[in-house]
C-alpha positions as semicolon CSV with decimal commas, in nm:
position;residue;x (nm);y (nm);z (nm)
1;X;2,266;1,650;-0,833
2;X;2,405;1,263;-0,794
3;X;2,662;1,418;-0,509
4;X;2,416;1,536;-0,276
5;X;2,183;1,179;-0,294
6;X;2,489;0,971;-0,286
7;X;2,840;1,059;-0,157
8;X;3,144;0,848;-0,209
9;X;3,453;0,869;0,026
10;X;3,778;0,697;-0,032
11;X;3,995;0,565;0,267
12;X;4,317;0,413;0,291
13;X;4,360;0,284;0,628
14;X;4,099;0,063;0,815
15;X;4,230;0,245;1,132
16;X;4,136;0,594;0,977
17;X;3,804;0,469;0,843
18;X;3,695;0,315;1,180
19;X;3,804;0,621;1,389
20;X;3,604;0,834;1,167
21;X;3,278;0,659;1,306
22;X;3,392;0,611;1,680
23;X;3,528;0,964;1,764
24;X;3,516;1,161;1,445
25;X;3,263;1,325;1,200
26;X;3,095;1,007;1,085
27;X;2,996;0,903;1,440
28;X;2,679;1,094;1,426
29;X;2,564;0,813;1,115
30;X;2,584;0,545;1,366
31;X;2,239;0,591;1,515
32;X;2,055;0,740;1,174
33;X;2,209;0,494;0,914
34;X;2,199;0,136;0,803
35;X;2,479;-0,032;0,686
36;X;2,593;-0,283;0,468
37;X;2,941;-0,419;0,415
38;X;3,082;-0,591;0,053
39;X;3,419;-0,719;-0,028
40;X;3,418;-0,571;-0,386
41;X;3,340;-0,299;-0,542
42;X;3,159;-0,511;-0,884
43;X;2,918;-0,596;-0,616
44;X;2,607;-0,415;-0,721
45;X;2,317;-0,277;-0,475
46;X;2,136;-0,596;-0,635
47;X;1,902;-0,846;-0,435
48;X;1,982;-1,225;-0,525
49;X;1,673;-1,285;-0,678
50;X;1,768;-1,013;-0,957
51;X;2,131;-1,097;-1,004
52;X;2,139;-1,262;-1,347
53;X;2,445;-1,540;-1,248
54;X;2,163;-1,653;-1,002
55;X;1,891;-1,692;-1,268
56;X;2,000;-2,007;-1,365
57;X;1,977;-2,180;-1,016
58;X;1,685;-1,934;-0,909
59;X;1,464;-2,123;-1,201
60;X;1,619;-2,490;-1,110
61;X;1,517;-2,435;-0,696
62;X;1,159;-2,268;-0,793
63;X;1,057;-2,496;-1,112
64;X;1,284;-2,779;-1,153
65;X;1,343;-2,647;-1,494
66;X;1,688;-2,538;-1,667
67;X;1,716;-2,167;-1,786
68;X;1,695;-2,232;-2,148
69;X;1,348;-2,474;-2,099
70;X;1,201;-2,176;-1,949
71;X;0,938;-1,944;-2,143
72;X;1,025;-1,599;-2,145
73;X;1,241;-1,572;-1,807
74;X;1,264;-1,196;-1,856
75;X;0,889;-1,134;-1,856
76;X;0,801;-0,962;-1,462
77;X;0,525;-1,151;-1,379
78;X;0,748;-1,498;-1,448
79;X;1,014;-1,367;-1,233
80;X;0,753;-1,271;-0,994
81;X;0,598;-1,654;-0,992
82;X;0,978;-1,795;-0,955
83;X;1,000;-1,614;-0,665
84;X;0,681;-1,684;-0,476
85;X;0,721;-2,031;-0,532
86;X;1,060;-2,023;-0,419
87;X;0,883;-1,866;-0,059
88;X;0,633;-2,145;-0,120
89;X;0,838;-2,406;-0,115
90;X;1,045;-2,243;0,222
91;X;0,708;-2,232;0,386
92;X;0,576;-2,566;0,305
93;X;0,903;-2,767;0,411
94;X;0,946;-2,536;0,719
95;X;0,605;-2,593;0,820
96;X;0,611;-2,957;0,767
97;X;0,903;-3,007;0,989
98;X;0,800;-2,838;1,294
99;X;0,984;-2,480;1,230
100;X;0,803;-2,166;1,346
101;X;0,743;-1,936;1,041
102;X;0,522;-1,657;1,015
103;X;0,152;-1,715;0,899
104;X;0,097;-1,677;0,543
105;X;-0,295;-1,775;0,451
106;X;-0,277;-1,769;0,095
107;X;0,014;-2,048;0,102
108;X;-0,194;-2,264;0,344
109;X;-0,515;-2,255;0,136
110;X;-0,381;-2,251;-0,210
111;X;-0,042;-2,392;-0,207
112;X;-0,014;-2,415;-0,631
113;X;-0,208;-2,110;-0,679
114;X;-0,063;-1,827;-0,545
115;X;-0,321;-1,539;-0,603
116;X;-0,671;-1,589;-0,503
117;X;-0,798;-1,387;-0,804
118;X;-0,625;-1,412;-1,183
119;X;-0,712;-1,029;-1,217
120;X;-0,599;-0,880;-0,941
121;X;-0,314;-0,610;-0,888
122;X;-0,092;-0,650;-0,635
123;X;0,257;-0,508;-0,467
124;X;0,575;-0,758;-0,446
125;X;0,684;-0,863;-0,222
126;X;0,305;-0,806;-0,058
127;X;0,267;-0,736;0,319
128;X;0,168;-1,056;0,435
129;X;0,517;-1,193;0,235
130;X;0,704;-0,962;0,413
131;X;0,850;-1,134;0,682
132;X;0,844;-1,476;0,541
133;X;1,087;-1,353;0,269
134;X;1,306;-1,189;0,507
135;X;1,337;-1,570;0,747
136;X;1,426;-1,703;0,369
137;X;1,644;-1,434;0,276
138;X;1,834;-1,474;0,569
139;X;1,880;-1,853;0,515
140;X;1,993;-1,820;0,150
141;X;1,684;-1,842;-0,048
142;X;1,686;-1,570;-0,315
143;X;1,434;-1,260;-0,300
144;X;1,432;-0,896;-0,368
145;X;1,555;-0,806;-0,015
146;X;1,859;-0,652;0,031
147;X;2,020;-0,745;0,379
148;X;2,171;-0,437;0,613
149;X;2,252;-0,422;0,981
150;X;2,173;-0,147;1,223
151;X;2,497;-0,249;1,350
152;X;2,811;-0,081;1,145
153;X;3,055;-0,312;1,255
154;X;2,841;-0,619;1,155
155;X;2,881;-0,477;0,816
156;X;3,260;-0,428;0,853
157;X;3,259;-0,765;0,921
158;X;3,099;-0,913;0,629
159;X;3,318;-0,715;0,403
160;X;3,634;-0,820;0,549
161;X;3,582;-1,176;0,621
162;X;3,473;-1,237;0,251
163;X;3,758;-1,023;0,134
164;X;4,000;-1,189;0,367
165;X;3,875;-1,526;0,221
166;X;3,905;-1,427;-0,136
167;X;4,227;-1,235;-0,109
168;X;4,497;-1,233;-0,385
169;X;4,782;-1,052;-0,348
170;X;4,823;-0,743;-0,542
171;X;4,445;-0,697;-0,586
172;X;4,353;-0,320;-0,696
173;X;3,983;-0,393;-0,551
174;X;3,763;-0,209;-0,269
175;X;3,584;-0,321;0,001
176;X;3,269;-0,130;-0,004
177;X;3,067;0,018;0,298
178;X;2,698;0,123;0,217
179;X;2,541;0,343;0,456
180;X;2,175;0,421;0,391
181;X;2,001;0,693;0,571
182;X;1,735;0,506;0,730
183;X;1,605;0,780;0,916
184;X;1,579;1,030;0,679
185;X;1,401;0,776;0,466
186;X;1,130;0,666;0,731
187;X;1,007;1,004;0,667
188;X;0,971;1,016;0,288
189;X;0,887;0,651;0,291
190;X;0,536;0,714;0,515
191;X;0,444;1,010;0,288
192;X;0,456;0,718;0,019
193;X;0,693;0,915;-0,169
194;X;0,905;0,620;-0,262
195;X;0,874;0,272;-0,314
196;X;1,120;0,188;-0,069
197;X;1,067;-0,030;0,196
198;X;1,293;-0,090;0,553
199;X;1,164;-0,422;0,690
200;X;1,289;-0,521;1,043
201;X;1,209;-0,877;1,125
202;X;1,156;-0,988;1,476
203;X;1,469;-1,123;1,601
204;X;1,279;-1,393;1,913
205;X;1,284;-1,712;1,665
206;X;1,625;-1,612;1,442
207;X;1,972;-1,557;1,684
208;X;2,192;-1,495;1,401
209;X;1,934;-1,248;1,267
210;X;1,956;-1,061;1,604
211;X;2,297;-1,099;1,664
212;X;2,363;-0,929;1,325
213;X;2,090;-0,656;1,396
214;X;1,993;-0,731;1,040
215;X;1,711;-0,537;0,837
216;X;1,615;-0,521;0,512
217;X;1,522;-0,328;0,213
218;X;1,307;-0,393;-0,073
219;X;1,191;-0,159;-0,391
220;X;0,827;-0,269;-0,410
221;X;0,723;-0,298;-0,762
222;X;0,346;-0,332;-0,894
223;X;0,277;-0,600;-1,083
224;X;-0,017;-0,728;-1,277
225;X;-0,106;-1,055;-1,357
226;X;-0,063;-1,212;-1,719
227;X;-0,437;-1,239;-1,823
228;X;-0,514;-0,898;-1,731
229;X;-0,260;-0,764;-1,926
230;X;-0,370;-0,955;-2,213
231;X;-0,738;-0,835;-2,127
232;X;-0,593;-0,476;-2,186
233;X;-0,383;-0,572;-2,455
234;X;-0,061;-0,469;-2,298
235;X;0,269;-0,611;-2,316
236;X;0,410;-0,779;-2,000
237;X;0,709;-0,537;-1,869
238;X;1,059;-0,669;-1,844
239;X;1,272;-0,747;-1,543
240;X;1,398;-0,452;-1,388
241;X;1,767;-0,529;-1,275
242;X;1,869;-0,151;-1,143
243;X;2,093;-0,120;-0,857
244;X;1,958;0,036;-0,559
245;X;2,186;0,343;-0,566
246;X;2,084;0,405;-0,915
247;X;1,714;0,338;-0,865
248;X;1,712;0,614;-0,561
249;X;1,894;0,857;-0,823
250;X;1,689;0,836;-1,099
251;X;1,354;0,818;-0,907
252;X;1,130;1,163;-0,982
253;X;1,122;1,276;-0,617
254;X;1,478;1,281;-0,581
255;X;1,498;1,532;-0,892
256;X;1,421;1,858;-0,553
257;X;1,665;1,689;-0,334
258;X;1,750;1,993;-0,041
259;X;2,135;2,046;-0,081
260;X;2,178;2,115;0,264
261;X;2,056;1,751;0,421
262;X;2,282;1,478;0,411
263;X;2,311;1,236;0,161
264;X;2,090;0,916;0,117
265;X;2,354;0,694;0,068
266;X;2,739;0,682;0,146
267;X;2,963;0,490;-0,029
268;X;3,282;0,425;0,158
269;X;3,562;0,265;-0,035
270;X;3,843;0,098;0,138
271;X;4,159;-0,087;-0,045
272;X;4,091;-0,484;-0,042
273;X;4,455;-0,503;0,109
274;X;4,330;-0,382;0,429
275;X;4,106;-0,652;0,499
276;X;4,344;-0,827;0,751
277;X;4,409;-0,530;0,950
278;X;4,011;-0,460;0,988
279;X;3,945;-0,770;1,121
280;X;4,207;-0,750;1,358
281;X;4,066;-0,428;1,469
282;X;3,704;-0,615;1,488
283;X;3,829;-0,870;1,677
284;X;3,968;-0,655;1,981
285;X;3,621;-0,487;1,943
286;X;3,464;-0,859;2,010
287;X;3,336;-0,853;1,652
288;X;3,394;-1,200;1,563
289;X;3,200;-1,505;1,394
290;X;3,128;-1,664;1,773
291;X;2,946;-1,307;1,813
292;X;2,779;-1,275;1,499
293;X;2,663;-1,689;1,438
294;X;2,609;-1,805;1,768
295;X;2,632;-2,153;1,870
296;X;2,991;-2,408;1,748
297;X;2,947;-2,298;1,403
298;X;3,021;-1,938;1,476
299;X;3,294;-2,032;1,732
300;X;3,468;-2,269;1,447
301;X;3,434;-1,998;1,205
302;X;3,607;-1,752;1,438
303;X;3,940;-1,999;1,477
304;X;3,939;-2,024;1,099
305;X;3,912;-1,621;1,046
306;X;4,214;-1,567;1,327
307;X;4,439;-1,751;1,131
308;X;4,347;-1,577;0,826
309;X;4,455;-1,235;0,975
310;X;4,736;-1,334;1,184
311;X;4,904;-1,550;0,937
312;X;4,870;-1,200;0,686
313;X;4,948;-0,898;0,941
């Protein structure tokens, strides 16, 4: 059953892989899938707020505390409060400095008390915070959102450029391009069969996100306040750090997956040794840092990227 939900494919050559999407049998994915490129097969489909290696910094930024000073950091409610505090800080500081941000009444009204009713049940992330979370995520704040792109070639750039930056001779690692069937998922999500959400933020005030055709995914969870849990005599839930691919595999709706339909998710693997060749191909297609990061910083990074792949071809 797993291969019907998630299909793994290996490619040896950057040219072969890209041609599969330009003129080959994978070209139909370009209009119906969203893509995420990473520089190593070691990286899981896990948002930044849920990665264990980010936990100390998350708590330091959210609460100004060292991790060993945080009571019960693995309680889900405490994790959610820390994530909320980070979003609140991003909102307040951006607003104070006259930057355009989404309107979030709950932050304006109650800065230090995130939820008006301490006995309230909610989804995390709630609807009124999703746009703010997307903006914050794009600028490096830890959230439960995962970055994707509607543009296949953007995902290739991020995989290749990061792999080139960290390249080590003789590495046997793989770059990974994930492809998520957003066309099919839109229908499933609209029927409320999955807690997965695909967030398409407005681009008008974020030129980088627009250039990168960025979208986000969110695996939404239910949460209950600590007071409500105590009232019901229940123990707090523990933070679920399951990667998205495993969440999809394990979800009960997927047990009856139709054999004839395309996979929900593709995992394409390409040897990390092909990163420089992939960068050369992308440069010829005009996918470079100058295009994806509009402005002088993007131009400078483009020059740095070019020096890497010219040196190593």
